[in-house]
C-alpha positions as CSV (number, residue, x, y, z in Angstrom):
1,M,0.0,-31.8,8.5
2,K,0.2,-31.8,12.4
3,P,-3.1,-32.5,14.2
4,L,-5.0,-29.6,15.5
5,T,-5.1,-28.8,19.3
6,D,-8.0,-30.6,21.0
7,H,-11.4,-29.3,20.9
8,Q,-10.2,-26.4,18.4
9,S,-12.7,-24.9,15.8
10,F,-11.3,-23.7,12.7
11,Q,-12.5,-21.7,9.5
12,F,-12.0,-22.3,5.8
13,K,-13.0,-21.2,2.4
14,I,-15.1,-23.6,0.0
15,E,-15.2,-23.5,-3.7
16,G,-17.8,-25.2,-5.9
17,M,-21.0,-24.6,-4.1
18,S,-23.9,-23.8,-6.5
19,C,-26.9,-23.7,-4.3
20,A,-28.3,-24.1,-0.8
21,S,-28.4,-27.8,-1.3
22,C,-24.5,-28.1,-1.2
23,V,-24.5,-26.8,2.2
24,L,-26.2,-29.9,3.8
25,R,-24.2,-32.2,1.9
26,I,-21.0,-30.8,2.9
27,E,-22.1,-30.4,6.5
28,K,-23.1,-34.1,6.3
29,A,-19.6,-35.1,4.7
30,L,-17.9,-33.3,7.5
31,L,-20.0,-35.0,10.6
32,A,-19.4,-38.3,9.1
33,T,-15.7,-37.6,9.5
34,D,-14.0,-39.1,12.5
35,G,-13.1,-36.2,15.3
36,V,-15.6,-33.9,13.8
37,T,-17.7,-32.8,16.8
38,S,-20.0,-29.8,14.7
39,A,-19.9,-28.4,11.2
40,T,-21.5,-25.2,9.9
41,V,-21.2,-24.2,6.1
42,N,-22.5,-21.1,4.8
43,F,-23.4,-20.6,1.5
44,A,-23.4,-16.7,1.3
45,T,-19.9,-16.4,2.6
46,E,-18.7,-19.8,1.2
47,T,-17.1,-20.5,4.4
48,G,-17.2,-23.8,6.5
49,K,-16.5,-23.8,10.4
50,V,-15.7,-27.4,12.4
51,E,-15.2,-28.1,15.9
52,I,-12.4,-31.2,15.7
53,G,-10.8,-33.5,18.2
54,A,-7.0,-34.0,18.9
55,N,-6.2,-36.4,16.2
56,T,-8.0,-34.7,13.5
57,T,-6.0,-32.8,10.7
58,Q,-7.0,-30.1,8.6
59,D,-5.9,-32.1,5.7
60,T,-8.6,-34.8,6.8
61,I,-11.1,-32.1,6.6
62,F,-10.2,-30.8,3.2
63,A,-10.2,-34.4,2.1
64,A,-13.9,-35.0,3.3
65,I,-15.0,-32.0,1.4
66,K,-13.0,-33.0,-1.7
67,N,-14.9,-36.5,-1.7
68,A,-18.4,-34.7,-1.3
69,G,-17.1,-32.7,-4.8
70,Y,-15.9,-29.6,-3.4
71,E,-12.4,-27.8,-2.8
72,A,-11.6,-26.2,0.4
73,F,-8.5,-24.2,1.4
74,A,-7.3,-22.1,4.1
75,M,-8.7,-18.8,4.8
76,V,-6.6,-15.8,3.3
77,D,-7.1,-12.6,2.1
78,A,-10.3,-12.7,-0.2
79,S,-9.7,-11.1,-3.8
80,P,-13.3,-10.4,-4.7
81,A,-12.6,-8.0,-7.4
82,K,-10.6,-10.9,-9.3
83,T,-13.6,-13.2,-8.7
84,A,-15.9,-10.6,-10.1
85,N,-14.1,-9.9,-13.0
86,L,-13.6,-13.8,-14.0
87,G,-17.6,-13.9,-13.7
88,G,-17.7,-10.9,-15.7
89,S,-15.5,-11.5,-18.6
90,S,-17.5,-15.1,-18.9
91,F,-20.9,-13.4,-19.1
92,V,-19.4,-10.9,-21.7
93,L,-17.6,-13.5,-23.8
94,S,-20.8,-16.0,-23.8
95,G,-23.3,-13.3,-24.4
96,L,-21.0,-12.4,-27.7
97,L,-21.6,-16.0,-28.9
98,T,-25.4,-16.1,-27.9
99,I,-26.3,-12.8,-29.7
100,P,-26.0,-14.2,-33.2
101,L,-28.2,-17.2,-32.2
102,M,-30.9,-14.9,-31.1
103,L,-30.7,-13.0,-34.3
104,P,-33.8,-15.1,-36.1
105,M,-36.0,-15.0,-33.0
106,V,-35.6,-11.2,-32.5
107,G,-36.1,-10.7,-36.3
108,E,-39.2,-12.5,-36.0
109,W,-40.5,-9.9,-33.3
110,F,-40.0,-7.0,-35.9
111,G,-40.8,-8.7,-39.1
112,F,-37.6,-9.5,-40.5
113,S,-36.2,-12.9,-41.6
114,W,-32.7,-13.2,-40.3
115,S,-31.1,-16.4,-40.6
116,V,-28.0,-17.9,-39.1
117,P,-26.5,-20.9,-40.7
118,I,-27.1,-24.2,-39.1
119,G,-23.3,-25.1,-39.0
120,L,-22.6,-21.6,-37.3
121,Q,-25.2,-22.0,-34.7
122,L,-23.9,-25.3,-33.7
123,I,-20.3,-24.2,-33.1
124,L,-21.6,-21.4,-31.3
125,A,-23.9,-23.0,-29.4
126,S,-21.5,-26.0,-28.5
127,I,-19.0,-23.5,-27.4
128,V,-21.3,-22.0,-25.1
129,Q,-22.7,-25.3,-23.5
130,F,-19.5,-26.9,-23.2
131,Y,-16.7,-24.1,-22.6
132,F,-18.6,-21.8,-20.3
133,G,-21.3,-24.2,-19.3
134,F,-18.8,-26.6,-18.3
135,R,-18.8,-25.3,-14.7
136,F,-22.5,-26.8,-14.4
137,Y,-21.5,-30.0,-15.7
138,R,-18.7,-30.2,-13.1
139,G,-20.9,-29.3,-10.7
140,A,-23.8,-31.9,-11.6
141,Y,-21.3,-34.8,-11.8
142,A,-20.0,-34.0,-8.3
143,A,-23.6,-34.1,-7.2
144,L,-24.1,-37.1,-9.1
145,K,-21.4,-38.9,-7.5
146,A,-22.7,-37.9,-4.0
147,R,-25.9,-39.3,-5.0
148,S,-28.0,-36.0,-5.1
149,G,-28.5,-33.0,-6.7
150,N,-27.9,-29.0,-7.2
151,M,-28.8,-26.1,-9.1
152,D,-25.9,-27.2,-11.4
153,S,-27.8,-30.6,-11.9
154,L,-31.1,-28.6,-13.1
155,V,-28.8,-26.1,-15.2
156,A,-26.7,-29.1,-16.9
157,L,-30.1,-31.2,-17.6
158,G,-32.1,-28.5,-18.9
159,T,-29.9,-26.8,-21.3
160,S,-28.5,-30.3,-22.3
161,A,-32.0,-31.1,-23.2
162,A,-32.5,-28.0,-25.1
163,Y,-29.2,-28.7,-27.0
164,G,-29.8,-32.5,-27.6
165,L,-33.3,-31.7,-29.1
166,S,-31.6,-29.1,-31.7
167,I,-29.2,-31.6,-32.6
168,Y,-31.9,-34.1,-33.1
169,N,-33.8,-31.9,-35.3
170,I,-30.6,-31.7,-37.3
171,L,-30.3,-35.2,-37.8
172,I,-34.1,-36.0,-38.7
173,G,-34.5,-33.1,-40.8
174,H,-36.4,-30.6,-39.1
175,A,-33.6,-27.7,-38.9
176,G,-36.3,-25.1,-38.5
177,H,-37.1,-26.2,-35.0
178,L,-33.7,-25.6,-33.4
179,Y,-33.6,-24.2,-29.6
180,F,-30.0,-23.7,-29.7
181,E,-30.6,-19.8,-28.5
182,S,-32.4,-21.1,-25.5
183,S,-29.6,-23.5,-24.1
184,A,-27.1,-20.6,-24.7
185,V,-29.3,-17.8,-23.3
186,I,-30.0,-19.5,-20.3
187,I,-26.3,-20.4,-19.8
188,T,-25.2,-17.1,-20.3
189,L,-28.1,-15.6,-17.9
190,V,-27.2,-17.8,-15.3
191,I,-23.8,-17.0,-15.5
192,L,-24.9,-13.3,-15.2
193,G,-26.9,-14.0,-12.0
194,K,-24.0,-15.6,-10.6
195,W,-21.7,-12.9,-11.3
196,M,-24.2,-10.3,-10.0
197,E,-24.7,-12.4,-7.1
198,A,-21.2,-12.7,-6.3
199,R,-20.9,-9.1,-6.4
200,A,-23.7,-8.0,-4.2
201,K,-22.5,-10.9,-1.8
202,N,-19.3,-9.0,-1.5
203,Q,-21.1,-5.8,-0.4
204,T,-22.6,-7.9,2.7
205,T,-19.2,-8.5,3.6
206,N,-17.7,-5.0,3.5
207,A,-18.0,-4.7,7.5
208,I,-15.3,-7.5,8.1
209,R,-13.3,-5.9,5.3
210,T,-13.6,-2.6,6.3
211,L,-12.5,-3.8,10.0
212,Q,-9.6,-5.6,8.7
213,D,-8.3,-2.8,6.9
214,L,-8.2,-0.6,10.1
215,R,-5.0,-3.0,11.1
216,P,-1.9,-0.7,10.3
217,E,1.0,-2.5,8.8
218,N,3.7,-0.7,10.3
219,A,4.2,1.0,14.0
220,N,6.7,3.4,15.5
221,L,8.6,1.7,18.1
222,L,10.4,3.4,20.6
223,E,13.6,1.3,22.2
224,N,16.1,3.2,24.4
225,G,15.0,6.5,23.0
226,I,15.6,5.5,19.2
227,E,12.7,5.2,16.7
228,K,12.3,2.8,14.3
229,I,9.6,1.4,11.9
230,V,8.6,-2.3,12.8
231,S,6.0,-4.5,11.6
232,A,2.6,-3.8,13.7
233,N,2.4,-7.7,14.0
234,T,5.7,-7.8,16.0
235,L,4.6,-5.6,18.6
236,Q,4.7,-7.2,22.3
237,I,3.3,-6.4,25.4
238,G,5.2,-3.7,26.9
239,N,6.6,-2.2,23.9
240,T,6.6,1.9,23.7
241,I,5.4,3.0,20.2
242,L,4.8,6.8,18.8
243,V,1.5,7.6,17.0
244,K,1.9,10.6,15.2
245,A,-0.8,13.3,13.9
246,G,-3.0,11.4,11.2
247,E,-1.6,7.7,11.9
248,R,-3.4,4.9,13.0
249,V,-2.6,3.3,16.5
250,A,-0.7,0.1,16.0
251,A,-2.1,-1.7,19.1
252,D,-4.1,-1.3,22.1
253,G,-2.4,0.6,24.7
254,V,-2.3,3.2,27.5
255,I,-0.7,6.7,27.1
256,L,2.3,7.4,28.5
257,A,3.0,11.0,27.3
258,G,1.1,13.8,25.1
259,N,-2.7,14.1,24.6
260,G,-5.0,14.9,21.6
261,F,-8.1,13.5,20.0
262,I,-8.8,10.1,18.6
263,D,-11.4,9.3,15.9
264,E,-12.6,5.8,17.2
265,A,-15.8,6.0,14.9
266,L,-15.2,2.8,13.0
267,I,-14.5,0.6,16.0
268,T,-17.0,2.3,18.9
269,G,-19.4,4.0,16.5
270,E,-18.8,7.3,18.4
271,S,-19.2,10.0,15.7
272,L,-17.0,12.4,17.7
273,P,-13.0,12.3,17.9
274,V,-12.6,11.7,21.6
275,E,-9.8,13.7,23.5
276,K,-7.2,11.3,25.1
277,Q,-4.6,12.0,27.7
278,I,-1.9,10.6,30.0
279,G,-3.3,7.5,31.5
280,D,-6.2,6.7,28.9
281,K,-6.6,3.6,26.9
282,V,-6.4,3.9,23.1
283,I,-7.5,1.4,20.9
284,G,-5.5,-0.2,18.1
285,G,-6.8,1.0,14.8
286,S,-8.1,4.4,15.8
287,I,-6.8,7.5,14.2
288,N,-4.6,10.1,16.1
289,I,-6.3,13.3,14.9
290,D,-3.7,15.5,16.1
291,G,-0.7,15.6,18.6
292,L,2.1,13.3,19.3
293,L,1.2,10.2,21.6
294,T,3.8,8.0,23.4
295,V,1.7,4.6,24.1
296,K,2.6,1.6,26.1
297,V,1.3,-1.6,24.3
298,T,-1.0,-3.5,26.6
299,S,-2.3,-6.2,24.2
300,S,-0.9,-8.5,21.3
301,N,-2.2,-8.0,17.6
302,A,-4.2,-11.3,18.2
303,E,-5.7,-10.1,21.5
304,S,-6.5,-6.8,20.8
305,T,-9.7,-5.0,20.7
306,L,-9.9,-4.9,17.2
307,A,-9.3,-8.6,16.4
308,K,-12.0,-9.4,19.1
309,I,-14.5,-7.5,17.1
310,I,-13.6,-8.8,14.0
311,Q,-13.8,-12.3,15.8
312,L,-17.3,-11.8,17.2
313,V,-18.5,-10.5,13.6
314,E,-17.3,-13.3,11.6
315,S,-18.6,-15.7,14.4
316,A,-22.1,-13.9,14.5
317,Q,-22.2,-14.4,10.2
318,A,-21.0,-18.0,10.3
319,K,-23.5,-19.4,12.6
320,K,-27.2,-20.3,11.4
321,S,-30.6,-18.9,12.7
322,P,-33.7,-21.5,13.3
323,L,-34.8,-19.8,10.0
324,Q,-31.8,-20.6,8.1
325,K,-31.5,-24.2,9.4
326,L,-35.2,-24.6,8.1
327,A,-34.3,-23.2,4.7
328,D,-31.3,-25.7,4.3
329,R,-33.6,-28.6,5.0
330,I,-36.1,-27.6,2.3
331,S,-33.1,-27.0,0.1
332,A,-31.9,-30.4,0.6
333,V,-35.0,-31.8,-0.9
334,F,-36.0,-29.2,-3.3
335,V,-34.0,-30.7,-6.4
336,P,-34.8,-34.0,-6.2
337,V,-38.6,-32.6,-6.2
338,V,-38.0,-30.3,-9.1
339,L,-36.4,-33.1,-11.0
340,V,-39.6,-35.5,-10.4
341,I,-42.0,-32.4,-11.5
342,A,-40.1,-32.0,-14.7
343,L,-40.5,-35.8,-15.3
344,V,-44.2,-35.6,-14.8
345,T,-44.3,-32.4,-16.9
346,L,-42.3,-34.1,-19.5
347,L,-44.4,-37.3,-19.6
348,T,-47.8,-35.5,-19.4
349,W,-47.5,-33.2,-22.1
350,G,-45.8,-35.9,-24.3
351,F,-48.6,-38.7,-23.7
352,V,-51.4,-36.3,-23.3
353,T,-50.9,-34.0,-26.2
354,G,-48.3,-36.1,-28.2
355,D,-46.3,-33.0,-28.6
356,W,-42.9,-34.2,-27.3
357,T,-41.1,-31.0,-28.4
358,Q,-43.6,-29.1,-26.2
359,A,-42.8,-31.7,-23.4
360,I,-39.2,-31.2,-23.7
361,I,-39.3,-27.5,-23.6
362,S,-42.1,-27.2,-20.7
363,A,-39.7,-29.6,-18.7
364,V,-36.6,-27.7,-19.8
365,A,-38.6,-24.3,-18.2
366,V,-39.2,-26.0,-15.1
367,L,-35.6,-27.2,-14.5
368,V,-34.4,-23.8,-15.1
369,I,-36.8,-21.8,-13.2
370,A,-36.4,-23.7,-10.1
371,C,-33.9,-21.9,-7.9
372,P,-32.7,-23.2,-4.6
373,C,-30.1,-20.6,-4.6
374,A,-32.4,-17.9,-3.3
375,L,-33.6,-20.1,-0.4
376,G,-29.9,-20.3,0.6
377,L,-29.1,-16.8,0.4
378,A,-32.1,-15.5,2.0
379,T,-31.4,-15.7,5.5
380,P,-27.4,-15.3,5.8
381,T,-27.3,-12.2,3.7
382,A,-29.6,-10.3,5.9
383,I,-27.6,-11.4,8.9
384,M,-24.4,-10.4,7.3
385,V,-25.5,-6.9,6.3
386,G,-27.6,-6.8,9.9
387,T,-24.5,-7.6,11.9
388,G,-22.0,-5.8,9.9
389,L,-23.9,-2.8,10.1
390,A,-24.4,-3.0,13.7
391,A,-20.7,-3.6,14.0
392,K,-20.1,-0.3,12.4
393,R,-22.0,1.3,14.8
394,G,-20.4,0.0,17.6
395,I,-22.8,-2.7,18.3
396,L,-21.4,-6.3,18.5
397,I,-24.0,-9.2,18.1
398,K,-22.6,-12.7,19.1
399,D,-24.7,-15.0,16.8
400,A,-27.7,-15.2,14.4
401,E,-29.8,-16.7,17.7
402,I,-29.3,-13.5,19.6
403,L,-30.2,-11.2,16.8
404,E,-33.8,-13.3,16.6
405,S,-33.9,-13.2,20.4
406,T,-33.3,-9.5,20.3
407,E,-36.4,-8.8,18.2
408,H,-38.7,-10.5,20.8
409,V,-37.8,-8.4,23.7
410,D,-40.8,-7.3,25.8
411,V,-38.6,-5.9,29.0
412,V,-35.3,-4.1,29.3
413,A,-33.8,-4.3,32.7
414,F,-31.2,-1.6,33.3
415,D,-28.2,-1.7,35.9
416,K,-28.1,1.8,37.1
417,T,-24.3,2.6,37.9
418,G,-22.5,3.0,34.5
419,T,-25.3,2.1,32.6
420,L,-27.9,4.7,33.1
421,T,-25.6,7.0,35.1
422,E,-22.0,8.1,34.2
423,G,-20.4,5.6,36.7
424,K,-18.4,8.5,38.4
425,P,-20.1,9.1,41.5
426,R,-19.0,12.2,43.7
427,V,-19.6,12.8,47.4
428,E,-22.2,15.4,48.0
429,Q,-22.4,15.0,51.6
430,I,-21.1,13.6,54.6
431,D,-23.4,13.7,57.8
432,A,-22.1,12.8,61.1
433,F,-24.7,11.7,63.8
434,V,-21.8,11.3,66.5
435,G,-18.7,13.3,66.7
436,E,-17.2,15.7,63.9
437,E,-17.6,15.1,60.1
438,K,-13.9,15.3,59.4
439,Q,-13.5,12.6,62.3
440,L,-16.0,10.5,60.8
441,L,-14.3,11.3,57.2
442,G,-10.9,9.9,58.7
443,Y,-12.5,6.8,59.6
444,L,-14.2,6.4,56.3
445,K,-10.9,6.9,54.3
446,G,-9.1,4.4,56.4
447,L,-11.7,1.7,55.6
448,Q,-11.6,2.5,52.1
449,Q,-7.9,2.4,51.2
450,G,-7.0,0.3,48.4
451,S,-10.7,-0.5,47.3
452,E,-11.3,-0.1,43.7
453,H,-15.2,0.4,43.8
454,P,-16.4,3.6,42.7
455,L,-17.9,4.4,45.8
456,A,-14.6,4.0,47.3
457,K,-12.6,6.0,44.9
458,A,-15.1,8.8,45.3
459,L,-15.0,8.9,49.1
460,L,-11.1,9.1,48.8
461,D,-11.1,12.1,46.4
462,Y,-13.0,13.8,48.5
463,A,-11.3,13.0,52.0
464,N,-8.0,14.2,50.0
465,K,-9.5,17.2,48.8
466,E,-10.3,17.9,52.7
467,F,-6.9,17.1,53.9
468,V,-8.1,14.4,56.0
469,T,-5.8,11.8,57.7
470,A,-6.9,7.9,57.4
471,E,-7.6,6.2,60.4
472,R,-5.5,3.0,60.5
473,F,-7.3,-0.1,60.9
474,E,-5.9,-3.2,62.2
475,L,-7.9,-5.3,59.6
476,I,-10.4,-4.4,57.0
477,H,-12.6,-7.0,55.4
478,T,-14.5,-6.6,52.3
479,L,-18.5,-8.0,52.7
480,P,-19.4,-8.5,49.0
481,G,-22.5,-6.7,48.0
482,L,-22.6,-5.1,51.4
483,G,-19.9,-3.1,52.4
484,M,-16.8,-2.9,54.5
485,R,-15.9,-3.9,58.3
486,G,-12.6,-2.3,59.6
487,Q,-11.0,-3.6,63.1
488,L,-9.9,-1.3,65.9
489,E,-8.8,-2.0,69.4
490,E,-11.9,-0.2,70.7
491,G,-14.2,-2.1,68.2
492,N,-15.4,-2.4,64.8
493,Y,-16.8,0.1,62.3
494,W,-19.0,-0.8,59.5
495,F,-19.5,1.4,56.3
496,G,-22.3,0.1,53.5
497,N,-25.7,-0.3,52.5
498,K,-29.0,-0.6,54.1
499,R,-28.8,-4.6,54.0
500,L,-25.5,-4.2,56.0
501,M,-26.8,-1.9,58.7
502,L,-29.7,-4.2,59.4
503,N,-27.2,-7.4,59.7
504,V,-25.3,-5.8,62.5
505,G,-28.5,-4.7,64.4
506,I,-29.4,-1.2,63.4
507,E,-32.9,-0.8,63.5
508,A,-34.9,-0.8,60.4
509,S,-36.7,2.4,61.4
510,L,-34.2,4.5,62.2
511,I,-32.5,3.6,58.7
512,E,-36.1,4.3,57.2
513,D,-36.4,7.6,58.9
514,Y,-32.9,8.7,57.6
515,S,-33.9,7.6,54.0
516,E,-36.9,9.5,54.0
517,K,-35.0,12.8,55.1
518,F,-31.9,12.4,52.8
519,A,-33.1,10.4,49.7
520,I,-35.2,13.4,48.2
521,K,-32.4,13.8,45.4
522,G,-32.4,10.2,44.5
523,N,-28.8,9.8,45.7
524,T,-27.2,6.9,46.7
525,L,-26.8,6.6,50.6
526,S,-24.0,4.5,52.4
527,W,-24.1,4.3,56.1
528,V,-21.4,4.2,59.1
529,A,-22.2,2.0,62.2
530,R,-19.9,1.4,65.0
531,Q,-19.4,-0.6,68.1
532,I,-19.4,1.1,71.3
533,K,-19.7,-2.0,73.6
534,P,-19.4,-5.8,73.1
535,N,-22.9,-6.2,72.1
536,T,-24.0,-2.4,71.2
537,I,-23.8,-0.8,67.8
538,E,-24.8,2.7,66.9
539,L,-25.8,4.4,63.2
540,C,-22.9,6.9,63.4
541,G,-23.4,8.9,60.1
542,L,-23.9,8.4,56.4
543,A,-22.1,9.8,53.2
544,Q,-24.7,10.7,50.2
545,F,-23.2,9.8,46.8
546,Q,-24.4,11.7,43.5
547,D,-24.0,10.2,39.9
548,T,-25.2,12.0,37.0
549,L,-27.7,10.6,34.8
550,K,-26.5,10.0,31.4
551,S,-27.9,12.7,29.1
552,C,-29.3,10.4,26.6
553,A,-30.8,7.9,29.3
554,I,-34.2,9.7,29.3
555,E,-34.5,9.4,25.4
556,A,-33.5,5.8,25.5
557,V,-36.2,4.6,27.7
558,S,-38.9,6.9,25.9
559,R,-37.7,5.3,22.7
560,L,-37.9,2.2,24.0
561,H,-41.4,2.5,25.1
562,E,-42.3,3.7,21.8
563,L,-41.2,0.2,20.3
564,G,-43.7,-1.2,22.9
565,I,-40.8,-2.4,25.1
566,Q,-41.1,-2.1,28.9
567,T,-38.2,-0.9,31.2
568,C,-37.0,-1.8,34.8
569,L,-34.5,-0.3,37.0
570,L,-32.1,-3.0,38.7
571,T,-30.0,-1.6,41.6
572,G,-28.8,-2.4,45.1
573,D,-29.8,1.3,45.9
574,T,-32.4,1.9,48.6
575,Q,-36.2,1.8,47.3
576,D,-36.6,5.5,47.6
577,S,-33.4,6.4,45.9
578,A,-34.4,4.1,43.2
579,D,-38.0,5.3,43.0
580,I,-36.6,8.8,42.5
581,I,-34.3,7.9,39.8
582,A,-37.0,5.9,37.7
583,A,-39.5,8.7,37.9
584,K,-36.9,10.9,36.4
585,L,-36.4,8.4,33.6
586,G,-39.9,7.3,33.3
587,I,-38.9,3.5,34.0
588,D,-41.9,1.1,34.5
589,F,-40.6,-1.2,37.0
590,V,-38.1,-0.7,40.1
591,R,-36.2,-3.7,41.8
592,A,-34.2,-1.9,44.5
593,E,-32.0,-3.2,47.3
594,V,-31.0,-6.1,45.0
595,M,-28.1,-7.9,45.7
596,P,-25.9,-9.0,43.1
597,E,-26.5,-12.5,43.2
598,H,-30.0,-12.0,43.1
599,K,-30.4,-10.0,39.9
600,A,-30.5,-12.9,38.1
601,D,-33.7,-14.1,40.0
602,V,-35.2,-10.9,39.3
603,V,-34.6,-11.7,35.4
604,S,-36.1,-15.2,35.9
605,Q,-39.2,-13.5,37.6
606,F,-40.0,-11.8,34.5
607,Q,-39.2,-14.6,32.5
608,S,-41.7,-16.7,34.3
609,E,-44.3,-14.0,33.7
610,G,-43.8,-15.1,29.7
611,K,-41.5,-12.0,29.1
612,K,-38.4,-12.0,26.9
613,V,-35.8,-10.0,28.9
614,A,-32.9,-8.0,27.7
615,M,-30.5,-7.2,30.8
616,V,-28.0,-4.3,30.4
617,G,-25.2,-4.1,32.7
618,D,-21.6,-3.6,32.6
619,G,-19.9,-5.0,35.7
620,I,-18.8,-8.3,37.1
621,N,-21.6,-8.2,39.4
622,D,-24.1,-8.2,36.5
623,T,-22.6,-11.4,35.1
624,P,-25.3,-13.9,36.4
625,A,-28.2,-11.6,35.2
626,L,-26.6,-11.2,31.6
627,A,-26.1,-15.0,31.3
628,T,-29.6,-15.6,32.9
629,A,-31.7,-12.7,30.6
630,N,-32.7,-14.0,26.9
631,V,-30.3,-11.2,25.7
632,G,-27.2,-10.2,27.9
633,V,-26.4,-6.7,26.6
634,A,-22.6,-5.4,28.2
635,M,-21.8,-1.9,28.1
636,G,-18.4,-1.4,26.4
637,A,-16.8,0.1,29.2
638,G,-17.6,-2.5,31.3
639,T,-15.8,-5.4,32.6
640,D,-14.3,-8.6,30.2
641,V,-16.3,-11.0,32.1
642,A,-19.6,-8.9,31.3
643,M,-18.7,-8.8,27.4
644,Q,-18.0,-12.4,27.3
645,T,-21.2,-13.6,29.0
646,A,-23.4,-11.2,26.9
647,G,-24.9,-11.7,23.6
648,I,-24.6,-7.9,22.7
649,T,-21.6,-5.7,23.6
650,L,-21.7,-2.3,23.3
651,M,-18.6,-0.5,22.4
652,Q,-19.9,3.1,23.9
653,S,-21.4,3.1,27.3
654,D,-24.7,4.7,25.6
655,P,-28.2,3.5,26.6
656,L,-29.1,4.6,23.1
657,K,-27.3,1.9,21.8
658,V,-29.5,-0.5,23.3
659,V,-32.5,0.8,21.4
660,E,-30.5,0.8,18.1
661,A,-29.2,-3.0,18.7
662,I,-33.1,-3.7,18.8
663,A,-34.1,-1.8,16.1
664,I,-31.2,-3.2,14.0
665,A,-32.4,-6.8,14.7
666,K,-36.1,-6.1,14.0
667,K,-35.1,-4.5,10.8
668,T,-32.7,-7.7,10.2
669,Q,-35.2,-10.4,11.1
670,R,-37.7,-8.6,9.0
671,K,-35.5,-8.6,5.9
672,I,-35.1,-12.3,6.4
673,R,-39.1,-12.8,6.2
674,Q,-39.0,-10.8,3.1
675,N,-36.3,-12.7,1.5
676,L,-37.9,-16.0,2.5
677,F,-41.2,-14.9,1.1
678,W,-40.0,-13.9,-2.1
679,A,-37.6,-17.1,-2.4
680,F,-40.8,-19.2,-1.9
681,I,-42.7,-17.0,-4.5
682,Y,-40.4,-17.4,-7.0
683,N,-40.3,-21.2,-6.9
684,V,-44.2,-21.7,-5.9
685,V,-45.6,-19.3,-8.8
686,G,-42.9,-20.0,-11.3
687,I,-42.6,-23.9,-11.3
688,P,-46.3,-24.4,-12.0
689,L,-46.4,-21.9,-14.8
690,A,-43.3,-23.2,-16.6
691,A,-45.0,-27.1,-16.1
692,L,-48.3,-25.7,-17.8
693,G,-46.1,-24.4,-20.8
694,L,-46.7,-20.7,-19.9
695,L,-43.2,-19.8,-19.6
696,N,-40.3,-20.1,-22.2
697,P,-37.2,-21.5,-21.0
698,M,-35.2,-18.5,-21.9
699,V,-37.6,-16.3,-19.6
700,A,-37.4,-18.9,-16.9
701,G,-34.0,-18.7,-17.2
702,A,-33.7,-15.0,-16.5
703,I,-36.4,-15.1,-13.7
704,M,-34.0,-17.9,-12.3
705,A,-31.0,-15.5,-12.4
706,A,-32.9,-12.6,-10.9
707,S,-34.4,-14.6,-8.1
708,S,-30.9,-15.2,-5.8
709,V,-29.7,-11.4,-6.8
710,S,-33.0,-9.6,-6.0
711,V,-32.8,-11.7,-2.6
712,V,-29.2,-10.2,-1.9
713,L,-30.2,-6.8,-3.0
714,N,-33.2,-6.7,-0.6
715,A,-30.9,-7.5,2.2
716,L,-28.2,-4.5,1.0
717,L,-31.5,-2.3,1.3
718,L,-31.0,-2.7,5.1
719,R,-28.0,-0.1,4.7
720,L,-30.4,2.6,3.5
721,N,-33.5,2.1,5.8
722,A,-31.5,1.1,9.1
723,S,-31.5,4.8,9.9
724,H,-35.1,5.3,9.4
């Protein structure tokens, strides 16, 4: 196989892991392989991910895993039903063979003397022990070769001791003291636990499978006016496709003809269908409710919005949180410690009481109640459910560390335009201090020609409606974070914010007078100055822009306050305008007249005060602040750069989604702590009880099987209470 490209990462499936102690063993084997720079193994998803150098092949990686005692293979479409059915069949067959072995014990409970011939007991127990229990011997042997232990080691050793004690008693003539039922019941219960665990883990990956199912198989390609059905994977940028009513959109694109309502619920979390018309973007995987759409493809399948979402969710679920890393380290020493405790239990009971049969039974109970699985599943299952739930609601969380950081946010800083407002400003008023309004508007229209800034678009729309002719400037310069400068024969014109006016020499007192007069409504003010003499600049007008506040902005701020989180408005607007907007929303802090490159400084200032900051923005000028914040939150309607920088991406430009993201993070972290608590309690309480002889090995086996299942089921409860 050809080497993978330099510094590429790739993911693969792993078979044979029985508990969390396997994780560090595989990671250690991978990190010892030449060319591997990082390795992460996820017990819950049974996947691994490596970063490798140029000369490392996939075969090398798989060989390293095989040498560690496991099997690796390329990622393919999972078939969880098949795995679940195999586990279920093993449990049923093993259970049928185990029931006769339990008859004597059950008969005693009800006062009956039921007996099963010793020969039949031996045959049934041997089939369960060495056929259905072979998986545990295989796993234990692999661990032994790697000079370590795992859950298979504990089960194999414990059940072999019970089975071996029964054989010994038969040989010495004590056939009345057989423990075949213990070894068989333990194996059957562990198989049941693993089967239930697999089914429950399956539910945690539903989010990714649901997203993958959104990918349509076929598309209606339109070439030279002829429609033909092709595989959606073959679509290329620039292709034209037809999307009929009831069909899924085959690829990201722009509508060329037609209109209708599109259901984007499973991609953006938007519950209501969105009306689309010519020029609007559509997302591959969304459903065309009605109408016939002609769509121009704008991205390949691999680079589509849906593909990026799936990649983000998979990445989030593959990475480890600090708590998970701690649990993995504990799991690595767990099995050796349990083996030592079991040995001490055996020797203590044997030498102190002289009852070696009870000594073996107590040691077996110690071995089979110990459950490293619960520790390994506690964190990743909760993260998988939490990030999956968030994805279904249009909230993409980059990784587990971001999830943990989000829980501790103290301050949420909002950019204004497009975040708290609709991002579609309109000109409310043009005021000319010198000359006529239409003449001033002509200069402004000339200055803004070709600009993509939202204020420029609003100004051009207004000028066009007023049928104003644009003034032709000889030269136009964009002044980042300030505005525009245009050059005419008679002098220069400037159009921009307060800082620009001060830079060109307009008196601050004059700006303040006008600001107090015009900023009452919280409008954005942009000023116009002109050069009337070589060294003389005069203020000749201003434009007032109004951007509607989002209907949910007030509720979002209010709900953040209910969570004990402070809010900040971070904007380049004038202080007066920003104060009015902040008062309407109930925002705690206002940082106005902030240059784009200085937004990150404001975030850093909050952090220097010991606060954990989430920055919410949607533009390129928000990128430094998003990167500086403890948690960067990019609105989905924003730029790709902002989305790549942020730890959380919201597919809708809805401030309430910020609240929802924080709520999901808090509930997920709470589940992680609950799971770790129960995983530790099972072992901290169960192992001493078993060592003291207070637990029958069969009861111990049942508890061990139930522990990992309960941890996964507790994580799944996130789905039920996330909305409460």
